[in-house]
Structures are given as structure tokens and as C-alpha cells.
C-alpha positions as CSV (number, residue, x, y, z in Angstrom):
1,M,91.0,73.5,106.2
2,W,92.8,76.8,107.5
3,V,96.6,77.4,106.6
4,E,98.5,78.2,109.5
5,A,100.9,81.3,109.3
6,R,104.3,80.4,110.2
7,G,106.8,82.8,111.9
8,P,106.2,86.6,112.3
9,M,104.1,88.6,110.0
10,P,106.2,91.2,107.7
11,Q,105.7,94.5,108.9
12,Q,105.9,97.6,107.1
13,P,105.7,101.4,108.5
14,V,102.7,102.9,108.8
15,G,101.9,105.1,105.3
16,A,104.7,103.2,103.7
17,S,104.0,101.9,100.0
18,P,104.9,98.3,98.9
19,C,107.2,100.2,96.1
20,E,109.5,102.1,98.5
21,G,113.0,101.0,98.4
22,G,113.3,101.2,95.0
23,E,111.8,97.7,94.3
24,G,109.9,99.0,91.2
25,K,106.9,98.5,89.3
26,D,107.0,94.9,88.8
27,T,106.8,94.1,92.6
28,M,103.9,96.2,92.8
29,S,102.0,94.2,90.2
30,T,103.3,91.1,91.8
31,D,101.9,92.4,95.4
32,R,98.4,93.1,93.9
33,K,98.5,89.4,92.1
34,G,99.5,88.3,95.5
35,T,96.9,90.2,97.7
36,K,94.1,89.0,95.4
37,I,95.4,85.3,95.3
38,L,95.4,85.6,99.2
39,A,91.8,87.4,99.3
40,R,90.4,84.6,97.1
41,T,91.9,81.7,99.1
42,F,90.5,83.2,102.1
43,F,87.2,83.8,100.8
44,N,87.0,80.2,99.3
45,Q,88.1,78.6,102.6
46,L,85.1,80.7,104.5
47,R,82.7,79.4,101.9
48,A,83.7,76.0,102.2
49,G,83.8,76.5,106.1
50,G,79.9,77.0,105.9
51,Y,80.1,80.9,106.2
52,T,77.2,82.7,104.4
53,H,77.8,86.0,102.2
54,N,76.5,87.8,105.1
55,Q,78.9,86.5,107.5
56,I,81.7,86.9,105.2
57,L,80.8,90.6,104.7
58,D,80.9,91.0,108.5
59,I,84.2,89.4,108.5
60,A,85.2,92.0,105.9
61,T,83.9,95.0,107.7
62,E,85.6,93.7,110.8
63,L,89.3,93.4,109.0
64,I,88.7,97.3,107.5
65,E,87.8,98.5,111.3
66,L,90.9,97.0,112.7
67,V,93.3,98.4,109.8
68,T,91.6,101.6,110.4
69,V,92.2,101.6,114.2
70,D,95.4,100.4,113.4
71,L,96.4,103.7,111.1
72,R,94.7,106.0,113.6
73,E,97.0,104.7,116.6
74,G,99.8,104.9,114.2
75,E,99.1,108.5,113.3
76,K,98.8,109.4,117.2
77,V,102.3,107.9,117.6
78,E,104.3,109.6,115.0
79,P,103.9,113.3,116.3
80,Q,104.8,112.0,119.8
81,K,108.4,110.5,118.1
82,E,108.9,113.8,116.3
83,M,108.5,115.9,119.6
84,R,111.1,113.6,121.5
85,H,113.6,113.9,118.8
86,S,113.2,118.1,118.7
87,A,113.6,118.4,122.4
């Protein structure tokens, strides 16, 4: 059974850390726990859905690739924004 996300995903600026904004050390600890819970839930759902370990590794690799591409695209956009402001 898949859990469907409702509403928009919260977005964070590229390179920003979850602790920015003075939220403190407790928030970071909670975020790490939440991330572990989400990862374990996702893994368990994939296994229950019949995915093999190799298929799950392929999915994880693809997720990492998507994040890498997104970060690289964000790095390209940042210098362009700075150039517009200085002109």
C-alpha cells in the first residue's frame, strides 16, 4: 500500500540546512529521525511490493542522481541571479 502525498512538498533553498533560521539542535535531531523513519517505511513498502534488493538499490541510485542533477542546476541558476542584481 502506497501513501499518497497531499499538498505541495515543502521546498528549501539549495544549500540551506534544516537548522537555518534558528530552529536549533532539537529540530535537526527530529529531522534525522523523521528521515530514517521515512526511508525505512519506503524500503518496507518496496519490499512488501515485491521489489528485490537490487531493484531497490537501482531506485536509490536514481534518487541520488535526481538530487545531484537538481543541485547542479541550482548552482547554475545562482550565479545568473547575482549577475542581474549587480547590473
